[in-house]
N, CA, C and O atoms as a DFTB+ gen file, in Angstrom:
516 C
 N C O
     1  1      -5.507      13.200      12.100
     2  2      -5.273      12.902      10.703
     3  2      -6.410      13.498       9.874
     4  3      -7.578      13.383      10.245
     5  1      -6.080      14.114       8.788
     6  2      -7.056      14.727       7.909
     7  2      -7.426      13.744       6.804
     8  3      -6.576      12.988       6.333
     9  1      -8.676      13.752       6.396
    10  2      -9.176      12.867       5.359
    11  2      -8.428      13.132       4.043
    12  3      -8.469      14.252       3.534
    13  1      -7.743      12.118       3.483
    14  2      -6.975      12.321       2.247
    15  2      -7.836      12.795       1.070
    16  3      -7.391      13.620       0.272
    17  1      -9.047      12.286       0.959
    18  2      -9.923      12.719      -0.146
    19  2     -10.250      14.199      -0.011
    20  3     -10.282      14.928      -1.001
    21  1     -10.493      14.636       1.218
    22  2     -10.795      16.056       1.442
    23  2      -9.578      16.923       1.107
    24  3      -9.712      17.982       0.494
    25  1      -8.391      16.465       1.516
    26  2      -7.172      17.210       1.187
    27  2      -6.991      17.315      -0.319
    28  3      -6.663      18.386      -0.828
    29  1      -7.199      16.217      -1.037
    30  2      -7.043      16.239      -2.495
    31  2      -8.044      17.180      -3.148
    32  3      -7.707      17.893      -4.093
    33  1      -9.266      17.181      -2.647
    34  2     -10.283      18.103      -3.170
    35  2      -9.869      19.544      -2.924
    36  3     -10.006      20.389      -3.809
    37  1      -9.367      19.831      -1.737
    38  2      -8.931      21.189      -1.414
    39  2      -7.720      21.599      -2.246
    40  3      -7.623      22.749      -2.675
    41  1      -6.795      20.667      -2.478
    42  2      -5.631      20.975      -3.318
    43  2      -6.113      21.402      -4.706
    44  3      -5.617      22.382      -5.262
    45  1      -7.070      20.673      -5.261
    46  2      -7.608      21.021      -6.578
    47  2      -8.319      22.371      -6.556
    48  3      -8.146      23.181      -7.467
    49  1      -9.121      22.616      -5.514
    50  2      -9.844      23.886      -5.435
    51  2      -8.891      25.064      -5.316
    52  3      -9.095      26.097      -5.954
    53  1      -7.849      24.915      -4.498
    54  2      -6.869      25.999      -4.354
    55  2      -6.114      26.185      -5.670
    56  3      -5.874      27.316      -6.092
    57  1      -5.743      25.091      -6.313
    58  2      -5.024      25.190      -7.587
    59  2      -5.869      25.902      -8.644
    60  3      -5.328      26.624      -9.481
    61  1      -7.177      25.707      -8.613
    62  2      -8.071      26.330      -9.595
    63  2      -8.429      27.780      -9.260
    64  3      -8.947      28.503     -10.112
    65  1      -8.158      28.205      -8.032
    66  2      -8.510      29.576      -7.623
    67  2      -7.654      30.584      -8.389
    68  3      -6.464      30.364      -8.618
    69  1      -8.279      31.688      -8.777
    70  2      -7.525      32.731      -9.480
    71  2      -7.016      33.805      -8.525
    72  3      -6.086      34.546      -8.844
    73  1      -7.644      33.878      -7.342
    74  2      -7.255      34.863      -6.331
    75  2      -7.728      34.349      -4.978
    76  3      -8.648      33.533      -4.918
    77  1      -7.114      34.815      -3.886
    78  2      -7.572      34.396      -2.560
    79  2      -9.021      34.816      -2.327
    80  3      -9.457      35.873      -2.785
    81  1      -9.752      33.975      -1.613
    82  2     -11.112      34.319      -1.226
    83  2     -11.404      33.757       0.157
    84  3     -10.896      32.703       0.541
    85  1     -12.213      34.467       0.877
    86  2     -12.503      34.166       2.275
    87  2     -13.029      32.745       2.485
    88  3     -12.548      32.034       3.368
    89  1     -14.010      32.326       1.683
    90  2     -14.619      31.011       1.906
    91  2     -13.609      29.879       1.704
    92  3     -13.634      28.893       2.441
    93  1     -12.736      30.008       0.732
    94  2     -11.733      28.981       0.485
    95  2     -10.725      28.921       1.630
    96  3     -10.395      27.838       2.112
    97  1     -10.239      30.074       2.061
    98  2      -9.297      30.110       3.182
    99  2      -9.922      29.513       4.445
   100  3      -9.273      28.758       5.169
   101  1     -11.175      29.856       4.699
   102  2     -11.866      29.332       5.888
   103  2     -11.995      27.820       5.810
   104  3     -11.790      27.127       6.806
   105  1     -12.331      27.307       4.641
   106  2     -12.480      25.860       4.490
   107  2     -11.148      25.142       4.695
   108  3     -11.101      24.095       5.341
   109  1     -10.079      25.694       4.154
   110  2      -8.755      25.084       4.335
   111  2      -8.352      25.156       5.806
   112  3      -7.792      24.197       6.335
   113  1      -8.627      26.272       6.470
   114  2      -8.289      26.416       7.888
   115  2      -8.994      25.345       8.712
   116  3      -8.363      24.679       9.533
   117  1     -10.288      25.177       8.502
   118  2     -11.063      24.189       9.263
   119  2     -10.534      22.781       9.001
   120  3     -10.432      21.975       9.926
   121  1     -10.198      22.481       7.753
   122  2      -9.732      21.136       7.403
   123  2      -8.329      20.841       7.929
   124  3      -8.026      19.697       8.269
   125  1      -7.477      21.851       7.998
   126  2      -6.063      21.618       8.299
   127  2      -5.623      21.997       9.705
   128  3      -4.724      21.367      10.262
   129  1      -6.236      23.006      10.279
   130  2      -5.732      23.549      11.540
   131  2      -6.275      22.835      12.758
   132  3      -5.741      23.004      13.854
   133  1      -7.318      22.044      12.600
   134  2      -7.891      21.353      13.743
   135  2      -8.534      22.329      14.712
   136  3      -8.782      23.487      14.375
   137  1      -8.798      21.856      15.903
   138  2      -9.441      22.702      16.911
   139  2      -8.423      23.695      17.442
   140  3      -7.355      23.314      17.921
   141  1      -8.766      24.973      17.351
   142  2      -7.862      26.038      17.774
   143  2      -8.521      26.909      18.836
   144  3      -9.745      26.944      18.959
   145  1      -7.705      27.598      19.586
   146  2      -8.181      28.545      20.599
   147  2      -9.003      29.628      19.901
   148  3      -8.665      30.026      18.786
   149  1     -10.069      30.111      20.529
   150  2     -10.893      31.159      19.914
   151  2     -10.117      32.410      19.515
   152  3     -10.469      33.064      18.533
   153  1      -9.072      32.753      20.257
   154  2      -8.264      33.928      19.900
   155  2      -7.553      33.732      18.556
   156  3      -7.449      34.667      17.761
   157  1      -7.070      32.521      18.312
   158  2      -6.400      32.240      17.042
   159  2      -7.411      32.306      15.905
   160  3      -7.135      32.875      14.850
   161  1      -8.586      31.718      16.130
   162  2      -9.636      31.778      15.104
   163  2     -10.019      33.226      14.803
   164  3     -10.216      33.590      13.644
   165  1     -10.123      34.041      15.834
   166  2     -10.481      35.448      15.644
   167  2      -9.385      36.191      14.890
   168  3      -9.670      37.004      14.010
   169  1      -8.136      35.911      15.236
   170  2      -7.022      36.563      14.550
   171  2      -7.009      36.167      13.072
   172  3      -6.790      37.009      12.201
   173  1      -7.241      34.897      12.798
   174  2      -7.306      34.417      11.419
   175  2      -8.443      35.113      10.673
   176  3      -8.263      35.556       9.539
   177  1      -9.600      35.207      11.299
   178  2     -10.762      35.870      10.673
   179  2     -10.475      37.352      10.410
   180  3     -10.866      37.880       9.369
   181  1      -9.800      38.019      11.339
   182  2      -9.463      39.437      11.131
   183  2      -8.513      39.609       9.948
   184  3      -8.657      40.555       9.174
   185  1      -7.546      38.706       9.802
   186  2      -6.620      38.781       8.667
   187  2      -7.390      38.614       7.355
   188  3      -7.121      39.318       6.382
   189  1      -8.343      37.685       7.330
   190  2      -9.133      37.490       6.111
   191  2     -10.011      38.707       5.832
   192  3     -10.140      39.129       4.683
   193  1     -10.613      39.270       6.872
   194  2     -11.469      40.443       6.702
   195  2     -10.669      41.614       6.136
   196  3     -11.175      42.388       5.323
   197  1      -9.427      41.733       6.569
   198  2      -8.557      42.812       6.097
   199  2      -7.907      42.468       4.753
   200  3      -7.149      43.264       4.200
   201  1      -8.208      41.291       4.245
   202  2      -7.604      40.768       3.018
   203  2      -6.079      40.709       3.125
   204  3      -5.361      40.924       2.149
   205  1      -5.614      40.415       4.316
   206  2      -4.191      40.195       4.566
   207  2      -3.943      38.695       4.378
   208  3      -3.720      37.948       5.331
   209  1      -3.992      38.292       3.110
   210  2      -4.013      36.867       2.775
   211  2      -2.743      36.138       3.167
   212  3      -2.808      34.996       3.621
   213  1      -1.596      36.765       3.003
   214  2      -0.347      36.089       3.361
   215  2      -0.298      35.865       4.867
   216  3       0.099      34.792       5.322
   217  1      -0.695      36.862       5.636
   218  2      -0.713      36.692       7.097
   219  2      -1.684      35.589       7.498
   220  3      -1.372      34.782       8.374
   221  1      -2.848      35.543       6.874
   222  2      -3.817      34.479       7.165
   223  2      -3.224      33.113       6.828
   224  3      -3.394      32.158       7.585
   225  1      -2.530      33.018       5.693
   226  2      -1.915      31.750       5.293
   227  2      -0.806      31.341       6.261
   228  3      -0.620      30.151       6.516
   229  1      -0.073      32.303       6.798
   230  2       0.979      31.990       7.768
   231  2       0.388      31.505       9.095
   232  3       0.941      30.609       9.732
   233  1      -0.732      32.098       9.507
   234  2      -1.414      31.620      10.717
   235  2      -1.861      30.182      10.514
   236  3      -1.674      29.337      11.388
   237  1      -2.448      29.909       9.364
   238  2      -2.897      28.554       9.044
   239  2      -1.718      27.581       9.093
   240  3      -1.838      26.488       9.647
   241  1      -0.593      27.972       8.520
   242  2       0.599      27.114       8.514
   243  2       1.059      26.802       9.930
   244  3       1.378      25.658      10.251
   245  1       1.091      27.826      10.773
   246  2       1.516      27.641      12.165
   247  2       0.606      26.662      12.898
   248  3       1.077      25.848      13.692
   249  1      -0.686      26.740      12.635
   250  2      -1.646      25.844      13.294
   251  2      -1.590      24.429      12.728
   252  3      -1.672      23.459      13.482
   253  1      -1.452      24.300      11.415
   254  2      -1.484      22.994      10.764
   255  2      -0.160      22.246      10.879
   256  3      -0.140      21.021      10.999
   257  1       0.939      22.983      10.841
   258  2       2.273      22.377      10.863
   259  2       3.157      23.107      11.879
   260  3       4.069      23.840      11.497
   261  1       2.887      22.908      13.164
   262  2       3.653      23.623      14.190
   263  2       5.164      23.422      14.024
   264  3       5.643      22.308      13.813
   265  1       5.882      24.516      14.123
   266  2       7.337      24.468      14.030
   267  2       7.887      24.579      12.617
   268  3       9.075      24.845      12.440
   269  1       7.050      24.381      11.616
   270  2       7.511      24.502      10.232
   271  2       7.678      25.962       9.883
   272  3       6.969      26.825      10.401
   273  1       8.633      26.234       8.991
   274  2       8.904      27.594       8.548
   275  2       8.551      27.722       7.072
   276  3       8.554      26.740       6.330
   277  1       8.247      28.941       6.662
   278  2       7.850      29.206       5.285
   279  2       8.911      30.086       4.624
   280  3       9.259      31.151       5.134
   281  1       9.411      29.628       3.497
   282  2      10.362      30.415       2.706
   283  2       9.645      30.801       1.410
   284  3       9.155      29.937       0.683
   285  1       9.588      32.101       1.132
   286  2       8.897      32.554      -0.069
   287  2       9.874      33.164      -1.055
   288  3      10.938      33.661      -0.686
   289  1       9.489      33.115      -2.302
   290  2      10.232      33.765      -3.367
   291  2       9.201      34.561      -4.148
   292  3       8.418      33.995      -4.909
   293  1       9.202      35.854      -3.961
   294  2       8.208      36.676      -4.631
   295  2       8.877      37.542      -5.679
   296  3      10.097      37.700      -5.704
   297  1       8.087      38.066      -6.496
   298  2       8.556      38.919      -7.575
   299  2       7.522      38.852      -8.675
   300  3       6.356      38.555      -8.417
   301  1       7.924      39.118      -9.861
   302  2       6.997      39.003     -10.976
   303  2       6.718      37.533     -11.237
   304  3       7.601      36.684     -11.115
   305  1       5.504      37.254     -11.591
   306  2       5.124      35.876     -11.881
   307  2       4.508      35.212     -10.675
   308  3       4.142      35.878      -9.707
   309  1       4.394      33.902     -10.732
   310  2       3.698      33.177      -9.666
   311  2       4.448      33.211      -8.343
   312  3       5.673      33.329      -8.306
   313  1       3.682      33.103      -7.253
   314  2       4.305      32.992      -5.942
   315  2       4.924      31.611      -5.797
   316  3       4.391      30.628      -6.312
   317  1       6.042      31.538      -5.097
   318  2       6.708      30.260      -4.854
   319  2       6.974      30.133      -3.363
   320  3       7.407      31.080      -2.708
   321  1       6.707      28.948      -2.845
   322  2       6.848      28.697      -1.416
   323  2       7.525      27.352      -1.197
   324  3       7.261      26.383      -1.909
   325  1       8.398      27.311      -0.204
   326  2       8.995      26.062       0.260
   327  2       8.770      26.007       1.761
   328  3       9.004      26.989       2.465
   329  1       8.316      24.863       2.249
   330  2       8.160      24.668       3.692
   331  2       9.420      24.005       4.224
   332  3       9.916      23.031       3.657
   333  1       9.924      24.545       5.313
   334  2      11.135      24.015       5.943
   335  2      10.752      23.347       7.254
   336  3      10.061      23.933       8.088
   337  1      11.209      22.117       7.422
   338  2      10.874      21.327       8.606
   339  2      11.409      21.977       9.871
   340  3      12.363      22.754       9.832
   341  1      10.780      21.647      10.993
   342  2      11.307      22.158      12.269
   343  2      12.753      21.717      12.454
   344  3      13.142      20.628      12.032
   345  1      13.523      22.556      13.075
   346  2      14.918      22.212      13.323
   347  2      14.984      21.315      14.553
   348  3      14.692      21.737      15.672
   349  1      15.373      20.069      14.315
   350  2      15.499      19.097      15.392
   351  2      16.757      18.285      15.171
   352  3      17.435      18.418      14.153
   353  1      17.052      17.451      16.135
   354  2      18.183      16.540      15.992
   355  2      17.781      15.276      15.248
   356  3      18.631      14.455      14.905
   357  1      16.476      15.119      14.999
   358  2      15.945      13.928      14.358
   359  2      15.891      14.141      12.847
   360  3      15.028      14.881      12.376
   361  1      16.790      13.514      12.063
   362  2      16.833      13.782      10.630
   363  2      15.598      13.380       9.822
   364  3      15.309      14.067       8.842
   365  1      14.830      12.305      10.154
   366  2      13.691      11.959       9.308
   367  2      12.694      13.111       9.199
   368  3      12.324      13.728      10.198
   369  1      12.275      13.382       7.984
   370  2      11.289      14.430       7.763
   371  2      11.860      15.826       7.768
   372  3      11.114      16.804       7.714
   373  1      13.199      15.937       7.834
   374  2      13.787      17.268       7.939
   375  2      14.048      17.913       6.586
   376  3      14.528      19.044       6.517
   377  1      13.737      17.204       5.519
   378  2      13.961      17.764       4.193
   379  2      12.900      18.814       3.886
   380  3      11.753      18.675       4.309
   381  1      13.271      19.864       3.153
   382  2      12.264      20.870       2.777
   383  2      11.246      20.274       1.811
   384  3      11.510      19.274       1.142
   385  1      10.101      20.898       1.754
   386  2       9.074      20.447       0.827
   387  2       9.476      20.792      -0.603
   388  3      10.378      21.597      -0.835
   389  1       8.798      20.178      -1.538
   390  2       8.953      20.573      -2.938
   391  2       8.408      21.991      -3.078
   392  3       7.468      22.350      -2.369
   393  1       8.961      22.797      -3.959
   394  2       8.418      24.149      -4.144
   395  2       6.957      24.084      -4.602
   396  3       6.588      23.260      -5.439
   397  1       6.145      24.963      -4.039
   398  2       4.747      25.089      -4.446
   399  2       4.592      26.431      -5.142
   400  3       5.099      27.448      -4.667
   401  1       3.903      26.429      -6.248
   402  2       3.702      27.644      -7.034
   403  2       2.215      27.904      -7.202
   404  3       1.405      26.977      -7.196
   405  1       1.869      29.163      -7.350
   406  2       0.487      29.518      -7.687
   407  2       0.486      30.860      -8.383
   408  3       1.089      31.820      -7.904
   409  1      -0.196      30.923      -9.523
   410  2      -0.259      32.175     -10.279
   411  2      -1.060      33.236      -9.546
   412  3      -0.958      34.419      -9.871
   413  1      -1.860      32.832      -8.557
   414  2      -2.656      33.778      -7.778
   415  2      -1.886      34.430      -6.651
   416  3      -2.447      35.244      -5.918
   417  1      -0.596      34.091      -6.489
   418  2       0.236      34.742      -5.492
   419  2       0.726      33.832      -4.383
   420  3       0.422      32.639      -4.338
   421  1       1.492      34.434      -3.494
   422  2       2.159      33.704      -2.415
   423  2       1.162      33.079      -1.436
   424  3       1.368      31.949      -0.994
   425  1       0.104      33.779      -1.095
   426  2      -0.853      33.247      -0.120
   427  2      -1.438      31.927      -0.599
   428  3      -1.532      30.975       0.175
   429  1      -1.831      31.860      -1.859
   430  2      -2.374      30.610      -2.396
   431  2      -1.283      29.554      -2.525
   432  3      -1.561      28.367      -2.354
   433  1      -0.058      29.952      -2.821
   434  2       1.051      29.000      -2.875
   435  2       1.301      28.394      -1.492
   436  3       1.623      27.210      -1.386
   437  1       1.156      29.191      -0.440
   438  2       1.306      28.668       0.922
   439  2       0.237      27.619       1.193
   440  3       0.535      26.562       1.750
   441  1      -1.010      27.900       0.804
   442  2      -2.078      26.918       1.007
   443  2      -1.766      25.616       0.272
   444  3      -1.946      24.532       0.826
   445  1      -1.305      25.719      -0.958
   446  2      -0.950      24.526      -1.733
   447  2       0.139      23.738      -1.003
   448  3       0.034      22.519      -0.864
   449  1       1.171      24.420      -0.542
   450  2       2.289      23.753       0.134
   451  2       1.825      23.045       1.402
   452  3       2.213      21.904       1.653
   453  1       0.999      23.712       2.201
   454  2       0.507      23.108       3.445
   455  2      -0.361      21.894       3.141
   456  3      -0.191      20.838       3.751
   457  1      -1.282      22.038       2.210
   458  2      -2.157      20.917       1.859
   459  2      -1.361      19.720       1.345
   460  3      -1.639      18.580       1.718
   461  1      -0.379      19.977       0.497
   462  2       0.433      18.874      -0.028
   463  2       1.258      18.212       1.070
   464  3       1.386      16.988       1.102
   465  1       1.821      19.024       1.975
   466  2       2.621      18.458       3.068
   467  2       1.741      17.600       3.975
   468  3       2.149      16.511       4.377
   469  1       0.545      18.076       4.301
   470  2      -0.367      17.283       5.128
   471  2      -0.775      16.006       4.413
   472  3      -0.894      14.955       5.042
   473  1      -0.986      16.084       3.126
   474  2      -1.365      14.913       2.340
   475  2      -0.261      13.864       2.362
   476  3      -0.525      12.676       2.550
   477  1       0.967      14.307       2.170
   478  2       2.112      13.388       2.188
   479  2       2.310      12.819       3.589
   480  3       2.536      11.620       3.753
   481  1       2.224      13.679       4.587
   482  2       2.430      13.238       5.975
   483  2       1.395      12.203       6.382
   484  3       1.723      11.228       7.058
   485  1       0.144      12.409       5.974
   486  2      -0.920      11.489       6.366
   487  2      -0.843      10.160       5.627
   488  3      -1.486       9.195       6.038
   489  1      -0.064      10.088       4.538
   490  2       0.098       8.832       3.805
   491  2       1.241       8.001       4.360
   492  3       1.364       6.816       4.051
   493  1       2.085       8.631       5.185
   494  2       3.240       7.920       5.739
   495  2       2.777       7.004       6.864
   496  3       1.849       7.346       7.596
   497  1       3.412       5.847       7.010
   498  2       3.069       4.951       8.120
   499  2       3.398       5.605       9.450
   500  3       4.342       6.389       9.546
   501  1       2.628       5.285      10.463
   502  2       2.818       5.855      11.798
   503  2       4.131       5.352      12.387
   504  3       4.423       4.156      12.376
   505  1       4.918       6.303      12.903
   506  2       6.164       5.970      13.591
   507  2       6.153       6.651      14.948
   508  3       6.244       7.876      15.022
   509  1       6.042       5.867      16.042
   510  2       6.074       6.509      17.360
   511  2       7.428       7.150      17.609
   512  3       8.454       6.681      17.114
   513  1       7.418       8.220      18.377
   514  2       8.669       8.909      18.693
   515  2       9.292       8.322      19.921
   516  3      10.355       8.770      20.348
């Protein structure tokens, strides 16, 4: 479980960002992705070094929300992202996320969507499977 105060702080920082930046992406990755294999961390770092921000955001999503899918709507204007729940036979939690937007582009919109989904998920009461 991720600290709700930390998630809220990160949501605000990402919302205030005007463009993707390495330090912000790294901080969100550490807060959301948990302990990852060194190869995944290296791949994430290489994407950031290459400024392949959308790819870095997709890696983060895969680590933070395994099985979730990302639907983007790009074009002129802000990036828009919807997270789609894993396809299972279990209907609870299968609804898509609310659309996340960011004027800084799709990569930042993905970060907003992941942070908000984790925030909502961590506020829900525990239900054993």
